[in-house]
FITI-750594 format. One line per field, with one value per residue (C-alpha): residue number from 0; residue in one letter; z, y, x. Coordinates in steps of 0.02 Angstrom, whole numbers. Each point is the difference from the previous one (the first is absolute). Layout:
num <- NUM|...
residu <- A|...
zz <- Z|...
yy <- Y|...
xx <- X|...
END
This chain:
num <- 0|1|2|3|4|5|6|7|8|9|10|11|12|13|14|15|16|17|18|19|20|21|22|23|24|25|26|27|28|29|30|31|32|33|34|35|36|37|38|39|40|41|42|43|44|45|46|47|48|49|50|51|52|53|54|55|56|57|58|59|60|61|62|63|64|65|66|67|68|69|70|71|72|73|74|75|76|77|78|79|80|81|82|83|84|85|86|87|88|89|90|91|92|93|94|95|96|97|98|99|100|101|102|103|104|105|106|107|108|109|110|111|112|113|114|115|116|117|118|119|120|121|122|123|124|125|126|127|128|129|130|131|132|133|134|135|136|137|138|139|140|141|142|143|144|145|146|147|148|149|150|151|152|153|154|155|156|157|158|159|160|161|162|163|164|165|166|167|168|169|170|171|172|173|174|175|176|177|178|179|180|181|182|183|184|185|186|187|188|189|190|191|192|193|194|195|196|197|198|199|200|201|202|203|204|205|206|207|208|209|210|211|212|213|214|215|216|217|218|219|220|221|222|223|224|225|226|227|228|229|230|231|232|233|234|235|236|237|238|239|240|241|242|243|244|245|246|247|248|249|250|251|252|253|254|255|256|257|258|259|260|261|262|263|264|265|266|267|268|269|270|271|272|273|274|275|276|277|278|279|280|281|282|283|284|285|286|287|288|289|290|291|292|293|294|295|296|297|298|299|300|301|302|303|304|305|306|307|308|309|310|311|312|313|314|315|316|317|318|319|320|321|322|323|324|325|326|327|328|329|330|331|332|333|334|335|336|337|338|339|340|341|342|343|344|345|346|347|348|349|350|351|352|353|354|355|356
residu <- M|T|A|S|R|K|R|I|T|Q|Q|D|I|A|R|M|T|G|V|S|Q|A|T|V|S|L|V|L|N|G|R|G|D|A|D|V|R|I|A|P|E|T|R|E|R|V|L|A|A|I|R|S|T|G|Y|V|A|D|P|I|A|R|R|L|A|D|R|H|N|R|I|L|G|V|F|T|Y|E|P|V|F|P|A|G|S|A|D|F|Y|H|P|F|L|L|G|I|E|E|C|A|E|R|L|G|C|D|L|L|L|F|T|S|A|P|V|T|D|G|R|R|R|I|F|H|E|D|N|R|L|R|L|A|D|G|C|I|L|L|G|R|S|L|D|R|D|E|L|T|R|L|V|E|E|G|Q|P|F|V|S|V|G|R|R|D|D|A|G|G|P|V|P|Y|V|G|A|D|Y|L|T|A|T|A|A|V|V|D|R|A|A|G|A|G|H|R|E|L|C|Y|L|G|D|G|G|E|P|A|G|S|S|G|G|T|G|G|S|V|P|E|S|F|A|D|R|F|A|G|Y|R|D|A|A|R|R|H|G|L|V|P|R|R|E|R|A|S|G|R|T|P|A|D|V|L|D|A|L|V|A|A|G|V|T|A|V|L|V|E|E|F|A|D|G|V|A|L|A|A|V|A|R|E|R|G|L|D|I|P|G|D|L|S|M|L|A|L|G|D|P|T|R|P|A|P|T|D|I|D|F|S|G|Y|R|I|P|R|R|E|M|G|R|Q|A|T|E|V|L|T|A|L|I|A|G|E|V|S|R|A|D|A|R|R|L|L|P|C|G|P|V|E|G|V|T|L|A|A|P|R|N
zz <- 692|-88|-83|-189|-77|-115|-181|-66|-152|-134|86|161|-95|-80|171|72|-142|-36|-182|-95|-15|-188|29|112|-136|-132|108|38|-184|-54|-103|-8|-92|-166|28|174|80|180|92|53|182|-7|-77|133|140|-62|-22|175|73|-97|67|180|5|-94|-122|-125|-147|-20|-147|-80|17|-89|-145|-10|-10|-160|-100|79|74|169|13|70|-25|129|-64|120|-55|159|85|129|76|67|188|-25|-85|44|153|-99|-148|99|49|-181|-57|140|-56|-182|47|112|-134|-137|107|32|-187|-42|-100|-10|13|-120|61|-150|47|-172|-48|-28|111|-95|91|166|-45|-67|-164|-46|-188|-72|-138|110|74|84|58|-107|97|130|-20|77|111|166|3|159|25|66|-173|-158|-171|-89|-175|52|80|-160|-103|117|-17|-190|-20|113|111|164|142|167|91|187|36|-82|-172|-113|-173|-128|-169|85|171|102|112|179|182|105|171|29|52|-34|126|128|-5|13|156|75|-30|84|151|11|-19|128|123|-23|-128|-116|-70|-98|-129|-127|-11|-166|-188|-28|-134|-171|-59|-125|-178|47|-74|105|97|36|-163|59|165|121|16|20|180|50|-102|86|172|-33|-78|155|112|-106|-16|184|57|-105|67|176|-56|10|-120|-83|34|-70|27|-112|75|-155|-5|174|169|142|94|-143|-7|188|-9|-132|101|160|-91|-74|169|-56|140|-99|-150|-117|-63|-173|25|167|1|-18|155|97|-50|41|170|41|-36|99|150|-13|13|154|-88|61|-120|2|126|-105|-169|-44|-139|-108|-114|-165|-22|33|-19|-179|56|163|140|173|137|172|-40|-25|-134|-20|-176|-104|-74|-182|-31|-93|19|-50|-149|-62|26|-89|-142|-37|12|-121|-122|-7|-27|-146|-75|18|-81|158|6|-119|25|39|141|65|122|189|141|172|165|105|183|126|126|166|46|125|-110|-10|143|22|-35|153|-63
yy <- 886|-104|82|1|-127|45|-26|-163|24|-116|11|-65|-149|-32|-2|-118|-125|13|54|159|144|-29|-177|65|124|-137|-109|144|43|-180|-1|-117|-150|48|124|-52|-169|9|-165|-49|-15|174|73|-82|61|179|-15|-73|147|121|-84|-7|183|70|87|112|69|189|39|122|-128|-129|118|42|-185|-18|135|48|-73|83|87|177|118|121|146|119|166|6|-141|-90|-119|114|30|186|-28|-179|47|120|-116|-162|18|37|-158|-102|54|-40|-172|-42|43|-89|-157|6|14|-139|118|8|162|54|141|93|29|-4|175|114|150|165|162|-90|-69|-167|2|-116|13|-51|-113|-155|45|-153|79|-117|-151|46|18|173|104|92|160|55|164|175|78|-94|50|96|-54|-182|15|77|-143|-131|81|12|-181|-65|-99|-43|90|81|133|-10|182|125|59|136|-47|-38|2|-88|-65|-78|-143|19|-44|145|78|144|124|150|-51|-65|160|109|-99|36|187|-16|-80|137|139|-85|3|189|19|149|6|-161|-43|-140|-65|-85|13|-26|105|-31|-181|-56|52|111|172|133|-136|-40|-80|-179|15|-23|-170|-8|-60|162|105|-81|28|183|24|-76|116|156|-27|-42|148|119|-80|45|177|-34|49|-158|28|-118|-27|-114|-128|-44|79|77|-50|-40|149|118|-69|19|181|38|-81|92|166|-23|-43|-174|-108|-159|-74|-136|-105|-77|-116|-89|7|189|8|-106|113|157|-66|-42|178|71|-106|55|179|-38|9|-116|-114|26|142|124|-82|-133|-119|-109|-136|-24|-185|-133|12|-24|-2|-52|121|-76|98|-22|125|-63|123|50|-10|-148|-165|-56|-161|-76|-185|26|106|-143|-125|102|47|-185|-23|143|-64|-173|78|100|-155|-98|141|31|187|140|108|150|-95|-83|140|-11|116|-78|96|29|-49|144|-10|87|14|125|142|104|113|169|147|87|176
xx <- 2677|133|150|1|117|143|-47|73|112|67|169|-78|-74|170|86|-129|15|186|-22|38|-122|-1|-64|-140|-47|-5|-112|-117|-19|-24|159|147|-67|80|140|55|-27|-62|-5|-177|53|77|-157|-109|114|-17|-188|-17|95|-111|-157|63|52|-148|118|-90|98|-6|-116|121|140|-109|-32|186|41|-100|88|166|159|-33|168|-8|147|67|104|88|71|103|98|-107|127|140|-16|-34|-168|-47|-101|-110|-33|-12|-185|-48|88|-80|-172|40|65|-149|-127|97|8|-187|-32|123|112|189|98|137|113|72|182|81|-61|151|32|9|41|-23|-172|-61|-95|-143|22|168|67|-14|-169|-80|-161|-105|63|-131|-188|13|111|-3|104|88|92|-21|8|-46|63|-138|53|2|-171|-67|72|-73|-171|15|54|-139|117|-90|88|-37|99|23|-35|-118|52|-67|-63|135|-85|-145|-51|141|-61|60|-24|60|-9|-121|134|-111|-133|127|103|-155|-47|171|-27|-170|83|132|-129|-111|146|11|139|-17|178|26|132|20|179|38|-1|-187|-82|-71|14|130|-42|-149|-24|82|90|180|49|-17|95|-145|-87|-188|18|86|-121|-149|74|30|-173|-80|100|-32|-187|-26|106|-104|-160|60|44|187|138|72|185|133|186|103|118|101|173|-17|67|-122|74|-44|-176|-23|63|-131|-140|46|16|-175|-75|-52|-72|-40|90|-66|145|-11|151|10|191|-3|-110|124|144|-98|-51|181|57|-146|47|182|-60|-103|-169|-136|-95|-149|-4|98|-29|-128|49|-113|67|-91|34|131|190|59|182|85|-44|32|-88|-76|-138|-177|-55|-181|-70|-57|57|-10|-98|146|-40|-181|54|108|-139|-132|118|19|-188|-32|131|-78|-171|71|80|-162|-99|-101|35|53|154|-109|-85|160|41|-5|52|20|-14|155|-4|17|141|-30|185|71|61|-160|-50|-83|117|70|-34
END
């Protein structure tokens, strides 16, 4: 069986022929005779490369070419380039770039948005959102008022991460944290653990009735819901300890006092800090305390521990968010149908074992 070949893109054709991607696009769409002059030999060189490689233009990209400028915006509520967060956001951006290249689209990173109260804002007096055909939104928590305005104005956009409705359906490509976290509880219960605890701020999602007044992102809410529902299904009490504003030593004291044998950690870095304190006290991980990480590090957390848990499909989320956005722009899908949840990959790790008692 032969291995499948990498899909040829317009950028590949441009490299092979020594022309710009824009020139390749013009040749493919039969343009250039009036507005832009393309030398006959150049046109033939591009066409020859297309024939020799078997290049086939993506159908959505072809439809976009007829009606739009093929510029996709990327707006981040949090900085993505500083070292502290670059590792977490990098796979999302890779996926976005890969899909945009395949579709022959350019990316526009909106960096001129002013920072208010430590957060960037989409809408401001020099708003440039309309420079792009549509926009991908990145960030743990998105501003509810801005989401509502985007929905009301009909601007094509897609959130990387599941979002609740905001005056209407919010298009998104997210990770299925609820199912992944429930599977982690199943693993812990299957290993014999009866005293579990969720460490983090998960609860009701931002802006929901009876919630936390907008302080809890949907990703945390989904994790906690998966834990709570699975714990009850196993006949366990869904215990929770919060990490914010507390030292790892205080958290460990509370876990030990409650007889907890397995802890599910919302933030990877909190798990690293908790494990370090446990080791200092002579506790064995996972013998005395099993630890399960609910995702990848969102901030630097160097460790030699191979945590059990799951990984977030970040690169694929970025890729599919771009795919969904272009489908929205091309009119191929409605906002209500532009919602995808991707499975998280389980990580075996070494931090889950049967309890000693």
